[in-house]
C-alpha positions in Angstrom: -136.9 -29.0 -27.9 -135.6 -28.7 -24.4 -137.8 -30.7 -21.9 -139.4 -28.9 -18.9 -137.4 -28.8 -15.7 -139.6 -31.3 -13.9 -139.6 -33.9 -16.7 -138.4 -37.5 -16.8 -135.5 -37.0 -19.3 -133.9 -34.3 -17.2 -134.1 -36.1 -14.0 -133.1 -39.4 -15.6 -129.9 -37.7 -16.8 -129.4 -36.2 -13.3 -129.8 -39.6 -11.7 -127.4 -41.2 -14.0 -124.8 -38.5 -13.4 -125.2 -38.8 -9.6 -125.1 -42.6 -9.6 -121.9 -42.7 -11.7 -120.3 -40.0 -9.6 -121.0 -41.7 -6.3 -119.8 -45.0 -7.6 -116.6 -43.5 -9.0 -115.9 -41.5 -5.8 -116.5 -44.6 -3.5 -114.2 -46.8 -5.6 -111.5 -44.0 -5.6 -111.7 -43.7 -1.8 -111.7 -47.5 -1.4 -108.5 -48.0 -3.4 -106.8 -45.1 -1.8 -106.4 -42.6 -4.6 -104.9 -39.3 -3.3 -107.6 -37.0 -4.8 -110.8 -39.1 -5.3 -112.9 -36.1 -6.1 -111.3 -36.0 -9.6 -113.2 -39.2 -10.4 -116.4 -37.5 -9.3 -115.6 -34.3 -11.2 -114.8 -36.4 -14.4 -118.3 -37.9 -14.2 -119.8 -34.3 -14.1 -117.9 -33.2 -17.1 -118.3 -36.3 -19.3 -121.9 -37.4 -18.6 -124.2 -36.5 -21.4 -127.9 -37.3 -22.3 -126.6 -39.1 -25.5 -124.8 -42.4 -25.3 -122.5 -41.8 -28.3 -121.4 -38.4 -26.9 -120.5 -40.1 -23.5 -118.4 -42.8 -25.2 -116.7 -40.5 -27.6 -115.8 -38.0 -24.8 -114.6 -40.9 -22.6 -112.3 -42.3 -25.2 -110.9 -38.9 -26.4 -110.6 -37.7 -22.8 -108.7 -40.8 -21.7 -106.4 -40.6 -24.7 -105.7 -36.9 -24.1 -105.1 -37.4 -20.4 -102.8 -40.4 -20.9 -100.9 -38.6 -23.6 -100.5 -35.5 -21.5 -99.2 -37.5 -18.6 -96.6 -39.3 -20.7 -95.5 -36.0 -22.3 -95.3 -34.2 -19.0 -93.1 -36.9 -17.6 -90.9 -36.8 -20.6 -90.4 -33.0 -20.4 -89.8 -33.3 -16.6 -87.0 -35.8 -17.2 -85.4 -33.5 -19.9 -85.7 -30.2 -17.9 -85.5 -31.6 -14.4 -82.8 -29.1 -13.4 -84.3 -26.0 -15.1 -87.8 -25.4 -13.7 -88.2 -22.1 -15.5 -87.4 -23.7 -18.8 -89.7 -26.6 -18.0 -92.7 -24.3 -17.3 -92.0 -22.4 -20.5 -91.9 -25.6 -22.6 -95.1 -26.9 -20.8 -96.9 -23.6 -21.7 -95.8 -23.8 -25.4 -96.8 -27.5 -25.7 -100.2 -27.0 -23.9 -100.9 -24.0 -26.1 -100.1 -26.0 -29.3 -102.5 -28.8 -28.3 -105.2 -26.4 -27.4 -104.7 -24.8 -30.8 -105.1 -28.2 -32.5 -108.4 -28.6 -30.6 -109.6 -25.4 -32.3 -108.5 -26.6 -35.7 -110.3 -29.9 -35.4 -114.0 -29.2 -35.6 -115.1 -32.8 -34.7 -115.7 -34.4 -31.2 -112.0 -35.5 -31.6 -111.0 -32.0 -30.6 -112.0 -32.8 -27.0 -109.0 -35.2 -26.8 -106.6 -32.4 -27.8 -108.3 -30.0 -25.4 -107.9 -32.4 -22.5 -104.3 -33.1 -23.5 -103.5 -29.4 -23.0 -105.6 -29.1 -19.8 -104.1 -32.2 -18.2 -100.5 -31.0 -18.9 -101.3 -27.9 -16.8 -103.1 -29.9 -14.2 -100.3 -32.5 -13.8 -97.1 -30.6 -14.5 -97.6 -27.0 -13.4 -98.3 -27.6 -9.7 -95.3 -29.9 -9.4 -92.9 -27.7 -11.3 -90.7 -27.2 -8.3 -90.6 -30.8 -7.4 -90.5 -32.8 -10.6 -89.7 -35.9 -8.7 -93.3 -36.1 -7.6 -94.6 -35.7 -11.1 -94.7 -39.4 -11.9 -97.0 -40.1 -8.9 -99.2 -37.1 -9.7 -99.5 -38.2 -13.3 -100.4 -41.8 -12.5 -102.9 -40.7 -9.8 -104.7 -38.2 -12.2 -104.9 -40.7 -15.1 -106.3 -43.3 -12.7 -108.8 -41.0 -11.1 -110.0 -39.6 -14.4 -110.0 -43.1 -16.1 -112.1 -44.4 -13.2 -114.7 -41.6 -13.7 -114.8 -42.4 -17.4 -115.4 -46.1 -16.9 -118.2 -45.4 -14.3 -119.9 -43.0 -16.6 -119.9 -45.4 -19.5 -121.1 -48.4 -17.5 -123.9 -46.5 -15.8 -125.1 -45.1 -19.1 -124.9 -48.5 -20.8 -127.1 -50.1 -18.1 -129.6 -47.3 -17.3 -131.7 -46.3 -20.4 -129.0 -45.6 -23.0 -130.1 -43.0 -25.5 -129.1 -43.1 -29.1 -128.3 -40.4 -31.6 -130.0 -42.4 -34.3 -133.5 -40.9 -34.0 -132.1 -37.4 -34.0 -130.1 -38.2 -37.1 -133.2 -39.5 -38.9 -135.3 -36.6 -37.8 -132.8 -34.2 -39.4 -132.8 -36.2 -42.6 -136.6 -36.3 -42.7 -136.7 -32.5 -42.2 -134.2 -31.8 -45.1 -135.7 -34.0 -47.8 -139.1 -32.4 -48.2 -137.5 -28.9 -48.2 -135.0 -30.0 -51.0 -137.8 -31.6 -53.0 -139.9 -28.4 -52.7 -137.0 -26.3 -53.8 -136.2 -28.6 -56.8 -139.8 -28.5 -58.0 -140.0 -24.7 -57.7 -136.8 -24.4 -59.6 -138.1 -26.6 -62.4 -141.4 -24.6 -62.5 -139.5 -21.3 -62.9 -140.9 -19.8 -59.7 -139.1 -16.8 -58.2 -137.8 -17.5 -54.7 -138.5 -15.0 -52.0 -135.7 -13.9 -49.6 -137.3 -15.8 -46.7 -137.3 -19.1 -48.6 -133.7 -18.5 -49.7 -132.7 -17.9 -46.0 -134.5 -21.1 -45.0 -132.6 -23.1 -47.7 -129.3 -21.6 -46.5 -130.1 -22.6 -42.9 -130.7 -26.1 -44.3 -127.1 -26.1 -45.8 -125.9 -25.2 -42.3 -127.8 -28.2 -40.9 -126.5 -30.5 -43.5 -122.9 -29.6 -43.0 -123.4 -29.7 -39.2 -124.1 -33.4 -39.5 -120.3 -33.8 -39.7 -120.0 -32.6 -36.1 -122.0 -35.7 -35.1 -119.8 -38.1 -37.0 -117.4 -38.7 -34.1 -120.4 -39.4 -31.7 -122.2 -41.6 -34.2 -119.0 -43.7 -34.5 -119.2 -44.6 -30.8 -123.0 -45.0 -30.6 -123.6 -48.7 -30.2 -127.2 -48.4 -31.3 -126.4 -46.9 -34.7 -125.0 -49.6 -37.0 -122.1 -48.7 -39.2 -124.2 -49.1 -42.3 -126.7 -46.5 -41.0 -123.9 -44.0 -40.4 -122.6 -44.5 -43.9 -126.1 -44.1 -45.4 -126.6 -40.9 -43.5 -123.2 -39.5 -44.7 -123.9 -40.7 -48.3 -127.1 -38.6 -48.2 -125.2 -35.7 -46.8 -122.6 -35.8 -49.6 -125.2 -36.0 -52.3 -127.3 -33.2 -50.8 -124.3 -30.9 -50.8 -123.6 -31.7 -54.5 -127.3 -31.3 -55.4 -127.7 -27.8 -53.8 -125.4 -26.0 -56.3 -127.0 -27.8 -59.2 -130.6 -26.8 -58.1 -129.3 -23.2 -57.8 -127.9 -23.3 -61.3 -131.1 -24.8 -62.7 -133.2 -22.2 -61.0 -131.0 -19.4 -62.5 -131.1 -20.8 -66.0 -134.9 -21.5 -66.1 -135.8 -18.1 -64.6 -133.2 -16.3 -66.7 -134.3 -17.9 -70.0 -137.7 -16.0 -70.2 -141.3 -17.0 -70.7 -140.8 -18.3 -74.2 -138.2 -20.8 -73.2 -140.2 -22.0 -70.3 -143.2 -22.5 -72.6 -141.1 -24.4 -75.1 -139.6 -26.6 -72.4 -142.8 -27.1 -70.4 -143.3 -30.8 -71.4 -139.8 -32.1 -70.3 -139.8 -29.8 -67.3 -143.2 -31.2 -66.2 -141.7 -34.7 -66.7 -138.8 -33.7 -64.5 -141.1 -32.5 -61.8 -142.8 -35.9 -61.8 -139.5 -37.6 -61.6 -138.6 -35.5 -58.6 -141.8 -36.4 -56.8 -141.4 -40.1 -57.6 -137.7 -40.1 -56.8 -136.7 -41.7 -60.1 -133.7 -41.2 -62.3 -134.3 -39.7 -65.8 -134.7 -42.1 -68.7 -131.8 -42.5 -71.1 -133.3 -40.3 -73.8 -134.3 -37.4 -71.4 -131.4 -35.1 -72.4 -132.0 -35.6 -76.1 -135.7 -35.0 -75.9 -135.3 -31.9 -73.8 -132.6 -30.5 -76.1 -135.0 -31.1 -79.1 -137.9 -29.3 -77.4 -136.5 -25.8 -77.8 -136.0 -24.3 -81.3 -134.0 -21.3 -80.2 -131.9 -19.8 -83.0 -128.2 -20.8 -83.0 -126.1 -18.3 -81.1 -129.1 -16.7 -79.4 -129.2 -16.0 -75.7 -132.2 -18.3 -75.3 -130.3 -21.2 -76.9 -127.2 -20.5 -74.9 -129.1 -20.5 -71.6 -131.0 -23.7 -72.6 -127.8 -25.4 -73.7 -126.5 -27.8 -71.0 -129.7 -27.2 -69.0 -130.9 -30.7 -69.9 -127.6 -32.1 -68.6 -127.8 -30.1 -65.4 -131.4 -31.4 -64.8 -130.4 -35.0 -65.6 -127.5 -34.9 -63.2 -129.7 -33.4 -60.5 -132.4 -35.9 -61.0 -129.9 -38.8 -60.8 -128.5 -37.4 -57.5 -132.0 -37.0 -56.2 -133.0 -40.5 -57.1 -129.9 -41.8 -55.3 -130.8 -39.7 -52.2 -134.3 -41.2 -52.2 -132.9 -44.7 -52.5 -130.5 -44.1 -49.7 -133.3 -42.7 -47.5 -135.4 -45.8 -48.2 -132.5 -48.0 -47.3 -132.0 -46.1 -44.1 -135.7 -46.2 -43.1 -136.8 -49.6 -44.3 -133.7 -51.5 -45.3 -134.6 -51.4 -49.0 -131.8 -52.8 -51.2 -129.5 -50.6 -53.2 -128.0 -51.0 -56.6 -124.6 -52.6 -56.6 -122.9 -49.3 -57.8 -124.7 -47.3 -55.1 -123.9 -49.9 -52.5 -120.2 -49.7 -53.4 -120.1 -45.9 -53.1 -121.7 -46.1 -49.7 -119.0 -48.4 -48.4 -116.3 -45.7 -49.0 -118.3 -42.6 -47.9 -117.0 -40.2 -45.3 -118.5 -37.2 -43.5 -118.2 -33.9 -45.2 -114.9 -32.3 -44.0 -115.3 -29.1 -41.9 -112.7 -26.5 -42.5 -110.9 -24.7 -39.6 -110.9 -21.0 -39.2 -107.1 -20.3 -38.9 -107.6 -16.7 -38.2 -109.4 -17.5 -34.9 -107.0 -20.4 -34.2 -103.9 -18.1 -34.2 -105.5 -15.3 -32.2 -107.1 -17.5 -29.6 -103.8 -19.4 -29.3 -102.0 -16.1 -28.8 -104.4 -15.2 -26.0 -103.9 -18.5 -24.3 -100.1 -18.1 -24.4 -100.2 -14.5 -23.1 -102.6 -15.5 -20.3 -100.2 -18.4 -19.4 -97.2 -16.1 -19.5 -98.8 -13.4 -17.4 -100.0 -15.7 -14.6 -96.7 -17.6 -14.7 -94.8 -14.3 -14.2 -97.2 -13.5 -11.3 -96.4 -16.8 -9.7 -92.7 -16.4 -10.3 -92.6 -12.9 -8.8 -94.8 -13.5 -5.8 -94.6 -17.2 -5.0 -98.4 -17.2 -4.6 -99.5 -20.8 -3.9 -102.8 -20.4 -5.7 -101.3 -19.1 -9.0 -101.3 -22.6 -10.6 -105.0 -22.7 -10.2 -105.4 -19.2 -11.7 -103.2 -20.3 -14.6 -105.2 -23.4 -15.3 -108.6 -21.8 -15.2 -107.6 -18.8 -17.2 -106.2 -20.9 -20.0 -109.1 -23.3 -19.9 -111.7 -20.5 -20.1 -110.1 -19.3 -23.4 -109.8 -22.8 -24.8 -113.5 -23.5 -24.1 -115.0 -20.2 -25.2 -112.4 -18.2 -27.1 -113.5 -19.4 -30.5 -117.1 -18.2 -30.2 -118.3 -15.0 -32.0 -119.2 -13.5 -28.6 -116.3 -15.0 -26.8 -116.0 -12.1 -24.4 -119.6 -12.4 -23.3 -119.2 -16.2 -23.0 -116.2 -15.9 -20.7 -117.9 -13.2 -18.6 -120.8 -15.6 -18.2 -118.4 -18.3 -17.2 -116.9 -16.0 -14.6 -120.4 -15.4 -13.2 -121.0 -19.2 -13.0 -117.6 -19.6 -11.3 -118.6 -17.1 -8.7 -121.9 -19.0 -8.2 -119.9 -22.2 -8.0 -117.8 -20.7 -5.2 -120.9 -19.8 -3.2 -122.4 -23.3 -3.8 -119.1 -25.0 -2.9 -119.0 -23.0 0.4 -122.5 -24.0 1.2 -121.7 -27.7 0.5 -118.4 -27.7 2.3 -119.1 -25.7 5.4 -122.8 -26.1 5.9 -124.1 -29.4 4.4 -121.2 -31.9 4.6 -120.7 -31.4 8.4 -124.2 -32.8 8.8 -123.1 -36.1 7.2 -122.3 -38.7 9.9 -121.9 -41.7 7.7 -121.8 -42.7 4.0 -125.5 -42.9 3.7 -126.1 -39.4 4.9 -123.2 -38.2 2.7 -124.9 -39.7 -0.4 -128.2 -38.0 0.5 -126.5 -34.6 0.9 -124.6 -35.0 -2.4 -127.8 -36.0 -4.1 -129.6 -32.9 -2.9 -126.7 -30.8 -4.1 -125.9 -32.4 -7.4 -129.1 -33.5 -9.0 -130.9 -30.2 -9.2 -127.9 -28.7 -10.9 -127.5 -31.7 -13.2 -131.1 -31.4 -14.3 -130.6 -27.7 -15.0 -127.6 -28.5 -17.1 -129.8 -30.2 -19.8 -130.8 -26.7 -20.9 -127.7 -24.8 -19.8 -124.4 -26.8 -20.2 -122.6 -24.2 -18.1 -124.3 -25.7 -15.1 -122.2 -28.8 -15.5 -119.1 -26.6 -15.3 -120.6 -25.0 -12.2 -121.0 -28.4 -10.6 -117.5 -29.6 -11.6 -116.0 -26.3 -10.5 -117.7 -26.5 -7.1 -116.7 -30.1 -6.4 -113.1 -29.6 -7.4 -112.4 -26.8 -4.9 -113.5 -28.3 -1.6 -110.9 -31.1 -1.2 -113.5 -33.8 -1.1 -111.9 -36.9 0.5 -113.0 -40.1 2.1 -113.5 -38.3 5.4 -114.4 -34.7 6.1 -111.2 -32.6 5.6 -112.4 -29.1 4.5 -110.0 -26.5 3.4 -109.3 -23.7 5.8 -111.8 -21.0 4.9 -109.2 -18.4 4.1 -107.5 -20.9 1.7 -110.9 -21.6 0.1 -111.6 -17.9 -0.5 -108.1 -17.5 -1.9 -108.5 -20.4 -4.3 -111.9 -19.1 -5.5 -110.3 -15.6 -6.0 -107.5 -17.2 -8.0 -110.0 -18.9 -10.3 -111.8 -15.6 -11.0 -108.5 -13.8 -11.5 -107.4 -16.4 -14.0 -110.7 -16.0 -15.9 -110.5 -12.2 -16.1 -106.8 -12.2 -17.1 -107.9 -14.6 -20.0 -110.8 -12.2 -20.7 -108.4 -9.3 -21.0 -105.9 -11.0 -23.3 -108.6 -12.4 -25.5 -110.0 -8.9 -26.1 -106.5 -7.8 -26.9 -105.9 -10.7 -29.4 -109.2 -10.7 -31.4 -112.3 -8.9 -32.3 -115.7 -10.1 -31.2 -119.2 -10.3 -32.6 -121.1 -11.9 -35.5 -120.4 -8.8 -37.7 -116.7 -9.4 -37.5 -117.2 -13.1 -38.3 -119.3 -12.2 -41.4 -116.6 -9.7 -42.5 -113.8 -12.3 -42.0 -115.7 -15.0 -43.9 -116.4 -12.6 -46.7 -112.7 -11.8 -47.0 -111.8 -15.4 -47.1 -114.4 -16.1 -49.8 -113.0 -13.2 -51.9 -109.5 -14.5 -51.5 -110.6 -17.9 -52.7 -112.2 -16.5 -55.8 -109.2 -14.3 -56.5 -107.0 -17.4 -56.3 -109.3 -19.2 -58.8 -108.8 -16.4 -61.4 -105.1 -17.4 -61.5 -105.2 -21.1 -61.1 -108.2 -23.6 -61.2 -108.0 -27.3 -61.7 -111.1 -29.5 -61.3 -109.9 -30.3 -57.8 -109.5 -26.6 -57.0 -113.1 -26.0 -58.1 -114.4 -28.9 -55.9 -112.4 -27.7 -52.9 -113.8 -24.2 -53.4 -117.4 -25.4 -53.5 -116.8 -27.5 -50.4 -115.3 -24.5 -48.5 -118.1 -22.2 -49.7 -120.8 -24.6 -48.6 -119.2 -24.8 -45.2 -118.9 -21.0 -45.0 -122.6 -20.6 -46.0 -123.6 -22.9 -43.2 -121.5 -20.9 -40.8 -122.7 -17.5 -42.1 -126.5 -18.0 -42.3 -127.2 -17.6 -38.5 -124.5 -14.9 -38.1 -126.0 -12.7 -40.8 -129.2 -12.3 -38.9 -127.3 -11.7 -35.7 -125.2 -9.0 -37.5 -128.3 -7.3 -38.8 -127.7 -8.3 -42.4 -130.4 -10.9 -43.2 -130.7 -9.7 -46.8 -127.1 -10.6 -47.5 -128.0 -14.3 -47.2 -129.8 -14.1 -50.5 -126.5 -13.4 -52.3 -124.6 -16.3 -50.8 -125.6 -19.0 -53.3 -125.2 -16.6 -56.2 -121.6 -15.9 -55.1 -121.0 -19.6 -54.7 -122.1 -20.1 -58.3 -120.1 -17.1 -59.5 -116.9 -18.5 -57.9 -117.5 -21.9 -59.5 -118.1 -20.3 -62.9 -114.9 -18.3 -62.5 -113.0 -21.6 -61.9 -114.6 -23.0 -65.0 -113.5 -19.9 -67.0 -109.9 -20.2 -65.7 -109.8 -23.9 -66.5 -111.3 -23.3 -70.0 -108.9 -20.4 -70.7 -105.9 -22.6 -70.0 -106.8 -24.8 -72.9 -107.2 -21.9 -75.4 -104.8 -19.9 -77.5 -104.8 -16.7 -79.6 -107.3 -13.9 -79.3 -109.9 -15.9 -77.4 -107.4 -16.7 -74.7 -106.3 -13.1 -74.6 -110.0 -12.0 -74.2 -110.5 -14.5 -71.4 -107.4 -13.3 -69.6 -108.5 -9.7 -69.8 -111.9 -10.8 -68.3 -110.3 -12.7 -65.5 -108.1 -9.7 -64.7 -111.3 -7.5 -64.6 -112.9 -10.0 -62.3 -110.0 -9.8 -59.9 -110.4 -6.1 -59.8 -114.2 -6.4 -59.1 -114.0 -9.0 -56.3 -113.9 -6.4 -53.5 -117.0 -4.5 -54.8 -120.4 -4.9 -53.2 -122.0 -5.2 -56.6 -120.5 -5.9 -60.1 -120.1 -2.9 -62.4 -121.8 -2.3 -65.8 -118.3 -2.3 -67.3 -117.8 -5.9 -66.2 -121.2 -6.8 -67.8 -120.0 -5.2 -71.0 -116.7 -7.2 -70.9 -118.5 -10.5 -70.2 -120.8 -9.8 -73.2 -117.9 -8.9 -75.4 -115.9 -12.0 -74.4 -119.0 -14.2 -75.1 -119.3 -12.7 -78.5 -115.6 -13.4 -79.2 -116.0 -17.0 -78.0 -119.0 -17.6 -80.3 -117.2 -16.1 -83.3 -114.3 -18.6 -82.8 -114.1 -21.7 -84.9 -115.7 -23.9 -82.2 -118.6 -21.5 -81.8 -121.1 -22.7 -79.2 -118.8 -25.6 -78.4 -116.1 -23.2 -77.2 -115.3 -24.3 -73.6 -115.6 -20.6 -72.5 -119.3 -20.3 -73.5 -120.9 -22.3 -70.7 -118.8 -20.6 -68.0 -119.6 -17.1 -69.4 -123.3 -17.8 -69.6 -123.4 -19.1 -66.0 -121.3 -16.2 -64.8 -123.6 -13.7 -66.4 -126.7 -15.3 -64.9 -125.0 -15.4 -61.5 -123.8 -11.8 -61.5 -126.3 -10.0 -63.7 -129.5 -12.0 -63.4 -131.8 -8.9 -63.8 -129.9 -7.3 -66.7 -131.3 -7.3 -70.3 -130.6 -10.4 -72.3 -127.3 -10.7 -74.1 -127.2 -9.9 -77.8 -124.2 -10.7 -80.0 -121.9 -7.8 -80.9 -122.3 -6.5 -84.4 
């Protein structure tokens, strides 16, 4: 929850930003750096209420800035006599690194983002005088590095704030929800759409923990073991969710008679869930013996492997509870579980290459357009327009409502221009010494910094304003006409980027839902042709990531009911992978029937709902598999039963063909 405006956390953050900025600026002036305001601007951009976020941004920003400086000098040396070719190569290289920042969905992407931005900042203004580029690169790296050091030191001394409590709060919110879902699945209760939507949102929260991985790595107050325990819980949660969904489908799809026959072992399983204990060794055998369904009957087929599914889920849940106890109280783990924790990694987040290509194209087109404007007119403010236009797309182009985000950024840029004019031409002339300068800067910076806790764009407003007034050791304001021209150039760059982004991609949550749906269908279509065990695992991982991304977007797109089908589609895709894998081991008529079914599934993938003809084909293939020599042990049977439950849960029970 965001704290009120006049609250201690907000103003503590504002004070830390202000102190770090003033120290960085004073040192930069004292040692004679050419543009000391970059040290101050760096503090505005990097400072964060969370210590781990500051340190990760500081490290990645410095690496990106240093790398960009080195690469810029290398290109300048190669293309020193061909400035047109140099600016073209710089544009391609900067676009490539900005594209990588979109591919990498962790805090590490900030380093690639700043690599591209710094190339434009260092190289583009000096394109006609590459001999000056070395001095410019060294100065920018030093100024930015100074700001990073000051931010880190001030935060380390003044009330550092850890991500650890936030991480534990997330885990404590997930575990009761998962336990409730597991118990309801074992009790055969029907899940209402609202509860399903809540569970899908939980998947999004679980996968989003990976975004914090980079920040947790640099949080000095979160030990490495705690990070590993958290990610071990995350991995097991994501493996448990599909199992619970399958158990829910089998128990609710088996009918009242089956639930009655299995009530003793299911009640035992509910108790094990509540106690967080693994199932006893004889649990599977006792549960299998509890149901006397006739061989080859639907009830027996549904019940078959249910005991194994429940046992696997209970074992995972017991591990999760043990890991949670170790995280909270330091309780010891078994040697096997401890060994698995040592090698754990955060769940990998998959890039959206569709967006990467289109946003990269918009950046390149914006760069080319503004470079051409510069070349044709010789306008001195064109490099600023080029930088801000490309940066606006890099920061906001990947969002569902990217156009609205860039338009809002333009509004903040206009407000920043007004604020900068007020500071530069009204307030700073009142400063007669360093003490009064500090007071004026505090009055200007701290209210905006406090606002930024609830609106991160306010930090960009602050950085934007401070970077356009030529803030030096003594009062040297820009000529007012030059200031207006520079502000206009920034707005022009933003709106050129806005135009090309609209040309390059579609906006809106509805388009994102449509795109993710197509990606999911393409994955399933590929599984009908080839599916190893690894292919299946990768599909499940990608699907869980997509479910996390889709849940909030479905409500925004006006399709909240669609969320109910997401887990069912995940199960169906995994079942199709099982069918493909099983079919590859068969021969003869059973193999032929399986291939015909997989072909029919490929044809049905684009439909909103599966057809009755597909149900009939699944039933016929199941009958053929049961008539084979292996009978219920045929590797196709489990996949066919699960697929029927996933796609045709409300259909009449299967009956063997005569």
